N, C-alpha and C positions, 0 to 999 in steps of 0.2 A: 517393389513397384512394377513386377512384370506380369501384373494382370491387366494392364491396360496396353494392349496391343492391338493393332488394325487388322481388322479381317476384310479381304475381298471376296467380292462375289461378281462371277462373271458368266453371263448366258445371255447373248443379245437377243433382243425379242423377247425376253422373259424378267429379266433383272435390267431396270430402267438404268441408263449410263449417268455417272454424275451425282447420284444421290449418297446421302451420308446418313446414316440411320444412328443414334446413341444410344441403341439397347445394349443392356446387358447380357453377354451371353458366357455360358460356361461351358466345358467340356462337354458334359451330361446332354447338352442340346444338340449335339451332331447327329446321334443317332435319330431321333424323334423327327429332325429335319430331313435327312436323308430319306427315311421311311415315308413321309409325306410326298416329298418331291418325286421318288421312284412309284408311290402308290403300294408301297408294301404294308404290310400290318405292322403296327409299331410296337416294339418289345412293351411287356408289362411284367411287373411295375417299373416305373422308370421315375427318375427325378427330373428328366429333361423334357425340355419344353420345345417345340420347334420354333423356328426362327424364320421358317420359309416366308409367312407373310411381309415381314420386314425386309426380306431379300425384293420382295416383288413391289417395295415402296408403300406397303400398307402397314396399318397400325399394328395388327396382330396382338398378342396377348405378352408383351413383354415384360422381363423380371423387374422387381423392384431391387431385389438382394441376390449376392452370389455366395455360396461357402465354398472355401478352398482349403483342401487338405494337402501339403506340399511337403513330402518327404523323398526327395531324389536319390539321397544317398545315405541309406540306413545305417552302414558301417561308419559314417562320419558326424552322427548328431543326432538331434531330435527335430520332428517333425514340426512344421509351422502349421498352424489353422487359423483361419480369419473370415470374418463376413465383411462385405462391403456393400454399399450403394454406390450411386453416381457421384458422391460428396466424401462419405464417410469409409473409413477401414477401421476395424476393432479387431486387435489380435487375441487370441485366447488368452493372453498372459494380461489382459487389459489394456495395453497401449491403445490408444483412440488417436488416429490422424483425420486431418481435413485435407483429402488427397489433392483437389486441384492447387491449394496454397500451401501444400508440402510435399510435393511430388517424392522428393528425395526421403521423406519420413525423417526428418530430423529432430523435429519438435513435436513430441506427443503430448495431447492435452493433458492436462492434471486430472486426476481423479476428483469426481464431484462437479467436472465442467460435463455440459452437455447430456446429462443423464437421460433424457428422453431419447435422445439417439443411443445411447449406450444400452438402453433396454431394450430398444428394438432390435439391434444388431444382436445382443446376447440373446434374446430369445431364439434368434434363428440357430446360432451356434450350440445353445444347449439342444436344440432338435436333433442336431447331428451326431453321430458316435464320436468320442474323443480320441479314439485310436483307429488306425487301418488295418487293412488285412496284409499281411505279410508272407510273401510267396517264398522269400528265401530267409535262412534264419544264419546270422551272424555271430560268432563267439568272441 
């Protein structure tokens, strides 16, 4: 449930006060956003998408989906991978949740339900590598 966290932007005269954006943003979006804000040449290739227009109160090009590979403690277990949109969250093991209705993810939808959503999210999952890069080796 930790992928739904607040992000605040503050720059008087540039970022409108009191506005809320419901855009999906992932970690890879920060570098392109900073590059665009500073006029620096963006890194290439990148999976990131600048969310600077949304900070300025414009539509921008918001993401439909985000992919998350979460493996904070390699010595303690296996990684988690999932894809989500604003409503649905699909884990690599096939668990599907309606996040607004099941924030704590207690009731996965049974297999065979919401197949159109599953296929959309699974296509994004399949596009991404199943394993991450390991910097340290634990025996």
